C-alpha positions, 0 to 999 in steps of 0.5 A: 500500500502506498505510504500516502494512504497510511499517512492519512491515519487520524491521530487519536485525540482524547477530549477532556470533559469540557470539550465538544465534538462536532461529529456528535452534534445534530447533523445539518446540511451545511458547509465548513464556516467561511466557505459557503458553497465553495466545496459544492461548486468545486466538486461540480466543476471537477465532475463536469471536467472529468466527464468531459475529458472522459468523453473526449478521450474515450468516445469513438476510441479504437482501444475500447472493445465497446466504445459507447458502453465503456465510455459511459461506464468510465464517466459514471465511475468518475462522477458517482464517487465524487458526488456521493463523497460530496454528500458524505462531506456535507453530512459528515464533515468530520468523517474521512469517508467523504474525501476518500470517495472523492479520491476514488473518483479521481482515480476512476477518472485516471482509469478512463485514460485507457481509452486514449490513443496517446501512449503516456495517457494510456499507460497512466490509465492502466498502471495508475488508475487500475492499481489505485482503484484496487488499493483504494477500494480495499482500503475504504472497505477495511477502514469503513466507517472510522476512516482508518485500518482497525488492526493487524489483519487489515494492515497485512492485507493492505501490505499485500496489496502494496506488494502486488502494486509494486511488483505489477509496476515493475512488470509494466517496465519490462513489456513493450505493450500493455494489454492488461486494462480492464476497460481496454481490449485493444491487444495489438492495437494498444498504444506502445508502453511509454513506461517500458525500459530495457527489458530483462526476460527473467524479470518479466516472467517472475514479476508478472506471476508474482504480481498476480499471486500477491494480488490474489493473496490480498484479495483473498485476505480482504474477502475473508476479513470482510466476510468475517465482519459481516457474519460475526461483528455485532456492529455489522449493521453500519458496515453491511452495505459497504461490506457486501459491495466490497465482498463482491469486488474482492470475490470477482478479483479472486476469480479473475486472478485465479483465472489468469493463473490457470489460463496463463497471461496473454491467452485471455480471460473469459469476458464474463469475469472481466465484466463481473470485476467492472460491475463490482467496481461500479457498485462500490460507490452505491454501497457507500450511498446506501450506508449514508442513507442507512445512517440517516434512517438509523439515527431517527430509529435509534432516537425513537427507540431511546425515547421510548426506553427513556420513559420505561427504563430506570437510569441504571438500565440506560447503558443497556438501552444505549448499547442495544440501540447502537449495537455495541455490547461493550459501550460504557456510560458515565454520568457527571458527579459534581462532588467528585469532579468526574464521571461515574458508571452506574456501578459506581466505578470512575470513567476517565478518558485515559482508560479509552482503548485505541479502537474506541472513542470518548464522547462527552455529552454536554448542555450549555458547556456543562458536563452531563455524561460521557460515552465510550463506544467503538469508533465504528459506532461513533462514526455514525453521526446521526445515530450518535446525535440521537444517542447524545440528545437522549442521554442529555434527557436521561442525565437531566432526569437523573439530576431532577431525581437527585434534586427531588430526592435531596428535597425529600431528605431535607423535608424529612429532616425538617419534619423530624426537627419540627416533631422534636420541637413539638415534643419539647414544647408539649413536654414543657407545656401541655404534658407538664400541665396534664401530669400536674393535673394527674397528681392533683387528681390523685391527691383529691382522690385520697381526701375523698371517701372510698364510695366517691373515688370512682369519678376521680378514677375515671378522670385519671384514666382520661388524663392518662389517655390524653398523655399517651395521645400527646406523646404519640402525636409528638412521635408521629405515630397514628393513635386514631387507627385511621392508617391501618383500619380506615374510617370504620375503625377510626370513627368507632374509636372517636365515638368511644373517646368523645365523652358523650353518647355517639352512634355510628352508622356506616354504609358502603364505607371502604378505603379511600385516599389518605387525604380524603380519610383524614378530612372526613375523620378530623371533621367528624372529630371536631363536630363531636368535640363541639357537641360535647363542649356545648351540650355536656355529657348528656348530649347524644350524637349520631354519625352517618357516613355513606360511601355510594356513588362518586362522593363520600357523604357524611353527617354529624347530628346532635341534640345539644343546645345548638350554636348561637346565631352568627357565632363563628369559631376556629373549629368550624373554619378548620372543618371547612378548610379540611373539606375544601382542600380535598374538593368537597363541600361542608354546611353547618346548621344550628338553632338555639335549643334544637342542636347542630347538624354538620353535613359534608360531601367529598370526592371519593378519588 
C-alpha cells in the first residue's frame, strides 16, 4: 500500500470533559464556516471536467472493445464517487469517508485514460488508475466507517496489496505493450508502453506471476476479513452495505486472478469475469450511498427507540438501552458527579478518558458547556453521526432526569429532616407545656382522690384514666405515630374509636364505607372529630350524637347530628373554619346548621378519588 494512504491515519485525540465534538452534534446540511458553497461548486466543476475529458478521450476510441458502453461506464465511475463523497462531506464533515470517495473518483477518472490513443495517457490509465482503484477500494472497505485500518489483519492485507502494486509496476517496465486494462481490449492495437525500459526476460516472467499471486493473496485476505465482519461483528449493521459491495469486488478479483493463473497471461480471460470485476467496481460507490442513507434512517430509529426506553427504563438500565440501540455490547456510560469532579458508571466505578482503548472513542455529552455524561463506544459506532446525535440528545434527557431525581430526592431528605426537627420541637414544647400541665393535673387528681371517701373515688378514677389517655395521645402525636387507627383500619375503625373517646353518647352508622385516599380519610375523620368535640363542649355529657357516613356513588357523604343546645346565631369559631378548610382542600363541600335549643347538624360531601 502506498505510504500516502497510511499517512492519512487520524491521530487519536482524547477530549477532556469540557470539550465538544462536532461529529456528535445534530447533523445539518451545511458547509465548513467561511466557505459557503465553495466545496459544492468545486466538486461540480471537477465532475463536469472529468466527464468531459472522459468523453473526449474515450468516445469513438479504437482501444475500447465497446466504445459507447465503456465510455459511459468510465464517466459514471468518475462522477458517482465524487458526488456521493460530496454528500458524505456535507453530512459528515468530520468523517474521512467523504474525501476518500472523492479520491476514488479521481482515480476512476485516471482509469478512463485507457481509452486514449496517446501512449503516456494510456499507460497512466492502466498502471495508475487500475492499481489505485484496487488499493483504494480495499482500503475504504477495511477502514469503513472510522476512516482508518482497525488492526493487524487489515494492515497485512493492505501490505499485500502494496506488494502486488509494486511488483505489477515493475512488470509494466519490462513489456513493450500493455494489454492488461480492464476497460481496454485493444491487444495489438494498444498504444506502445511509454513506461517500458530495457527489458530483462527473467524479470518479466517472475514479476508478472508474482504480481498476480500477491494480488490474489490480498484479495483473498480482504474477502475473508470482510466476510468475517459481516457474519460475526455485532456492529455489522453500519458496515453491511459497504461490506457486501466490497465482498463482491474482492470475490470477482479472486476469480479473475485465479483465472489468469490457470489460463496463463496473454491467452485471455473469459469476458464474463472481466465484466463481473467492472460491475463490482461500479457498485462500490452505491454501497457507500446506501450506508449514508442507512445512517440517516438509523439515527431517527435509534432516537425513537431511546425515547421510548427513556420513559420505561430506570437510569441504571440506560447503558443497556444505549448499547442495544447502537449495537455495541461493550459501550460504557458515565454520568457527571459534581462532588467528585468526574464521571461515574452506574456501578459506581470512575470513567476517565485515559482508560479509552485505541479502537474506541470518548464522547462527552454536554448542555450549555456543562458536563452531563460521557460515552465510550467503538469508533465504528461513533462514526455514525446521526445515530450518535440521537444517542447524545437522549442521554442529555436521561442525565437531566437523573439530576431532577437527585434534586427531588435531596428535597425529600431535607423535608424529612425538617419534619423530624419540627416533631422534636413539638415534643419539647408539649413536654414543657401541655404534658407538664396534664401530669400536674394527674397528681392533683390523685391527691383529691385520697381526701375523698372510698364510695366517691370512682369519678376521680375515671378522670385519671382520661388524663392518662390524653398523655399517651400527646406523646404519640409528638412521635408521629397514628393513635386514631385511621392508617391501618380506615374510617370504620377510626370513627368507632372517636365515638368511644368523645365523652358523650355517639352512634355510628356506616354504609358502603371502604378505603379511600389518605387525604380524603383524614378530612372526613378530623371533621367528624371536631363536630363531636363541639357537641360535647356545648351540650355536656348528656348530649347524644349520631354519625352517618355513606360511601355510594362518586362522593363520600357524611353527617354529624346532635341534640345539644345548638350554636348561637352568627357565632363563628376556629373549629368550624378548620372543618371547612379540611373539606375544601380535598374538593368537597361542608354546611353547618344550628338553632338555639334544637342542636347542630354538620353535613359534608367529598370526592371519593
